[in-house]
C-alpha positions as CSV (number, residue, x, y, z in Angstrom):
1,X,17.4,-21.7,81.2
2,X,15.8,-25.1,80.5
3,X,12.7,-24.0,82.3
4,X,12.4,-20.8,80.2
5,X,13.1,-22.8,76.9
6,X,10.4,-25.3,77.9
7,X,7.9,-22.6,78.7
8,X,8.5,-20.8,75.4
9,X,8.1,-24.1,73.6
10,X,4.8,-24.6,75.5
11,X,3.6,-21.2,74.5
12,X,4.6,-21.7,70.9
13,X,2.7,-25.1,70.7
14,X,-0.3,-23.6,72.5
15,X,-0.4,-20.6,70.1
16,X,0.0,-23.0,67.1
17,X,-2.9,-25.2,68.3
18,X,-5.2,-22.1,68.8
19,X,-4.3,-21.0,65.2
20,X,-5.4,-24.3,63.8
21,X,-9.0,-24.8,62.7
22,X,-10.9,-28.1,61.9
23,X,-13.8,-27.7,59.6
24,X,-16.2,-30.4,58.4
25,X,-18.6,-30.2,55.5
26,X,-21.6,-32.5,55.2
27,X,-24.6,-32.8,52.9
28,X,-27.1,-34.3,55.4
29,X,-29.9,-35.5,53.1
30,X,-33.3,-34.0,53.9
31,X,-32.1,-32.5,57.2
32,X,-35.3,-31.7,59.0
33,X,-38.1,-33.3,61.0
34,X,-37.6,-36.7,59.3
35,X,-34.4,-37.1,61.4
36,X,-35.0,-39.1,64.5
37,X,-33.5,-38.2,67.9
38,X,-31.2,-41.2,67.6
39,X,-30.1,-40.0,64.1
40,X,-29.4,-36.6,65.5
41,X,-27.4,-38.1,68.3
42,X,-25.3,-40.0,65.9
43,X,-24.7,-36.9,63.8
44,X,-23.7,-34.9,66.9
45,X,-21.2,-37.6,67.9
46,X,-19.8,-37.6,64.4
47,X,-19.1,-33.9,64.2
48,X,-18.4,-32.9,67.8
49,X,-14.6,-32.9,67.5
50,X,-14.6,-30.2,64.8
51,X,-14.6,-26.4,65.2
52,X,-16.9,-25.4,62.4
53,X,-19.6,-27.5,60.7
54,X,-21.0,-26.5,57.3
55,X,-24.3,-28.3,56.5
56,X,-26.0,-28.5,53.2
57,X,-29.6,-29.7,52.4
58,X,-31.4,-28.3,55.5
59,X,-35.1,-28.5,54.8
60,X,-36.5,-25.0,53.8
61,X,-40.0,-25.6,55.2
62,X,-41.1,-26.4,58.8
63,X,-38.7,-28.6,60.6
64,X,-35.4,-27.6,59.0
65,X,-34.4,-24.7,61.3
66,X,-35.8,-26.5,64.3
67,X,-33.7,-29.6,63.6
68,X,-30.5,-27.5,63.4
69,X,-31.4,-26.1,66.8
70,X,-31.9,-29.6,68.2
71,X,-28.5,-30.7,66.8
72,X,-26.9,-27.6,68.5
73,X,-28.5,-28.6,71.8
74,X,-27.1,-32.1,71.5
75,X,-23.7,-30.8,70.8
76,X,-23.8,-28.5,73.8
77,X,-24.3,-31.5,76.0
78,X,-20.9,-32.9,74.9
79,X,-18.7,-30.5,76.8
80,X,-18.2,-27.6,74.4
81,X,-20.4,-24.6,73.8
82,X,-21.8,-24.4,70.3
83,X,-23.5,-21.6,68.3
84,X,-25.2,-21.8,65.0
85,X,-26.7,-19.8,62.2
86,X,-29.2,-20.8,59.5
87,X,-29.8,-19.2,56.1
88,X,-33.1,-18.1,54.7
89,X,-34.4,-20.4,52.0
90,X,-32.4,-20.2,48.8
91,X,-34.1,-18.2,46.1
92,X,-33.8,-20.4,43.0
93,X,-37.2,-21.2,41.5
94,X,-36.2,-23.9,39.0
95,X,-35.0,-26.4,41.6
96,X,-35.6,-27.4,45.2
97,X,-35.1,-24.5,47.6
98,X,-33.1,-25.4,50.8
99,X,-31.4,-23.8,53.7
100,X,-27.8,-23.9,54.8
101,X,-26.4,-24.0,58.3
102,X,-23.2,-23.3,60.2
103,X,-22.4,-24.6,63.7
104,X,-19.2,-23.6,65.5
105,X,-17.4,-23.6,68.8
106,X,-17.2,-19.9,69.9
107,X,-14.5,-20.9,72.3
108,X,-12.3,-21.6,69.2
109,X,-13.6,-19.3,66.5
110,X,-15.7,-16.2,66.4
111,X,-18.4,-15.3,63.9
112,X,-17.7,-11.8,62.4
113,X,-20.9,-10.0,61.6
114,X,-23.8,-11.9,60.1
115,X,-23.7,-14.8,57.7
116,X,-25.3,-14.0,54.3
117,X,-26.7,-15.6,51.1
118,X,-24.9,-14.5,48.0
119,X,-27.4,-12.3,46.1
120,X,-25.5,-11.0,43.1
121,X,-25.6,-14.4,41.3
122,X,-28.8,-15.8,42.8
123,X,-30.5,-15.6,39.4
124,X,-28.0,-18.0,37.9
125,X,-27.3,-20.2,40.9
126,X,-30.4,-21.9,42.2
127,X,-29.1,-22.5,45.7
128,X,-26.9,-19.5,46.1
129,X,-24.0,-20.1,48.6
130,X,-24.1,-19.0,52.2
131,X,-21.1,-17.1,53.5
132,X,-19.8,-16.8,57.1
133,X,-16.7,-15.0,58.2
134,X,-14.8,-16.5,61.2
135,X,-11.9,-15.1,63.2
136,X,-9.2,-17.1,65.0
137,X,-6.2,-15.3,66.6
138,X,-7.2,-12.1,64.9
139,X,-7.0,-13.7,61.4
140,X,-10.2,-14.2,59.4
141,X,-11.5,-16.6,56.7
142,X,-14.9,-16.9,55.1
143,X,-16.5,-20.2,54.5
144,X,-18.7,-20.4,51.3
145,X,-21.2,-23.1,52.0
146,X,-22.7,-24.5,48.7
147,X,-25.0,-27.2,47.3
148,X,-25.0,-27.3,43.5
149,X,-27.8,-28.6,41.3
150,X,-27.7,-32.3,40.6
151,X,-25.3,-33.7,38.0
152,X,-28.1,-34.3,35.5
153,X,-28.9,-30.5,35.6
154,X,-25.2,-29.6,34.8
155,X,-23.8,-28.1,38.0
156,X,-20.9,-26.6,36.0
157,X,-23.4,-24.0,34.7
158,X,-23.5,-22.7,38.3
159,X,-20.0,-23.3,39.4
160,X,-18.6,-21.3,36.5
161,X,-19.7,-18.1,38.4
162,X,-17.4,-19.0,41.4
163,X,-14.5,-17.5,39.5
164,X,-16.0,-14.1,40.1
165,X,-16.4,-14.4,43.8
166,X,-12.7,-13.7,44.8
167,X,-13.1,-10.5,42.8
168,X,-16.4,-9.7,44.4
169,X,-14.9,-10.1,47.9
170,X,-11.2,-9.1,47.5
171,X,-10.7,-8.5,51.2
172,X,-12.0,-12.0,52.2
173,X,-10.1,-15.2,52.5
174,X,-12.6,-17.5,50.8
175,X,-12.9,-21.2,51.6
176,X,-15.4,-23.0,49.3
177,X,-17.0,-26.1,51.0
178,X,-19.9,-28.3,50.1
179,X,-21.5,-30.6,47.6
180,X,-20.6,-29.5,44.1
181,X,-22.2,-32.5,42.4
182,X,-19.1,-32.3,40.2
183,X,-15.5,-33.7,40.6
184,X,-12.6,-31.3,41.3
185,X,-11.0,-32.5,38.0
186,X,-13.7,-30.8,36.0
187,X,-12.4,-27.9,33.9
188,X,-15.0,-25.6,35.4
189,X,-12.7,-25.3,38.4
190,X,-9.7,-24.3,36.3
191,X,-10.2,-20.5,36.7
192,X,-10.2,-20.9,40.5
193,X,-7.1,-23.1,40.3
194,X,-5.3,-20.5,38.2
195,X,-6.0,-18.0,41.0
196,X,-4.2,-20.2,43.5
197,X,-7.1,-22.3,44.8
198,X,-6.7,-26.0,45.2
199,X,-9.0,-28.8,46.4
200,X,-8.4,-30.6,49.6
201,X,-9.5,-33.9,48.0
202,X,-8.6,-35.5,44.7
203,X,-10.3,-38.6,43.5
204,X,-12.2,-39.0,46.8
205,X,-15.7,-40.4,46.4
206,X,-18.2,-39.0,48.9
207,X,-21.6,-40.3,48.0
208,X,-23.1,-43.6,49.0
209,X,-24.2,-46.3,46.5
210,X,-27.6,-47.9,46.8
211,X,-25.7,-51.2,47.5
212,X,-22.1,-52.0,48.1
213,X,-20.5,-53.9,45.2
214,X,-17.4,-56.0,46.1
215,X,-17.1,-53.9,49.3
216,X,-17.1,-50.7,47.3
217,X,-19.8,-48.5,48.8
218,X,-19.0,-45.0,47.5
219,X,-20.1,-43.7,44.1
220,X,-19.2,-40.1,43.1
221,X,-16.5,-37.4,43.8
222,X,-19.0,-34.6,44.7
223,X,-18.0,-33.1,48.1
224,X,-14.9,-31.0,48.5
225,X,-13.2,-28.0,50.1
226,X,-11.3,-25.4,48.0
227,X,-8.8,-23.0,49.5
228,X,-6.3,-20.3,48.6
229,X,-2.8,-21.8,49.1
230,X,-1.3,-18.3,49.7
231,X,-3.6,-17.8,52.7
232,X,-4.1,-21.3,54.2
233,X,-1.9,-24.3,55.0
234,X,-3.7,-27.6,55.1
235,X,-2.3,-29.7,57.9
236,X,-4.6,-32.7,57.8
237,X,-7.8,-33.9,56.0
238,X,-10.1,-36.9,55.6
239,X,-13.6,-38.3,55.2
240,X,-15.7,-40.1,57.7
241,X,-17.0,-43.5,56.6
242,X,-19.9,-43.3,59.0
243,X,-21.8,-46.0,57.1
244,X,-19.4,-48.7,58.4
245,X,-21.1,-48.3,61.8
246,X,-24.4,-49.6,60.3
247,X,-25.5,-53.0,59.4
248,X,-26.5,-51.9,55.9
249,X,-26.3,-49.0,53.5
250,X,-30.1,-48.7,53.8
251,X,-29.7,-48.0,57.5
252,X,-26.8,-45.6,56.9
253,X,-28.7,-43.7,54.3
254,X,-31.3,-42.7,56.9
255,X,-28.5,-40.4,58.1
256,X,-27.4,-39.2,54.7
257,X,-26.4,-40.3,51.2
258,X,-23.2,-38.4,51.5
259,X,-20.2,-38.9,53.9
260,X,-18.7,-35.8,55.6
261,X,-15.4,-34.3,54.5
262,X,-13.1,-32.5,56.8
263,X,-9.8,-30.6,56.9
264,X,-7.6,-29.0,59.5
265,X,-5.7,-25.9,58.5
266,X,-3.7,-23.0,59.8
267,X,-3.9,-19.4,58.5
268,X,-0.8,-17.9,56.9
């Protein structure tokens, strides 16, 4: 009887672990041919323990897509198989066009169909978000990868359209991840919060200062992950202070001016 109970417990724990997903979101500044091989190696080591990676600020021109492919190749050398998808350049004309990327472990999650750029609101959102639906244990969720316009250009004028996305995609379990250039406490997120969405992080700064002041090196609460509490349960979360591995912020900023934010969740 003890053996049967132990086996059932093992199966339960194994099933639970396969139902849990670790996602990391990172605005990797100017992600393209300017990134050296050593920088890419550092990035690969930083993200290799996660199941899905959402990257913002991939260079739209030559070098962006190629650099994502190089990163995937480095990840594949670390013991797990990785796949990736890259968006077309975003369509906004009034601000810098970019690409998005997703990388994931197909042994853990499956991509359902093709990823796509949101087109309905592309005239009012300069860098329209990039959607990808993943499946784990026959349950699906859709990551909405987003990079808002800068704070000086009022990102809330774009984010206000996010309240329509759950209605646009009523059959999808949306998880919003990325650089919102706006803190989660801003009232623009209130409509999503009223729908049951909450942010993984509160009062968590994620951008690097130019210089540390009294050992304070982070500046703004810009990067976050929002999820529907009725559909997901957050088990763990955090940020990676990668800059602490460098001798100076100037060196760290060659990787990015943002730190990555991650969460681990299970699907209800």
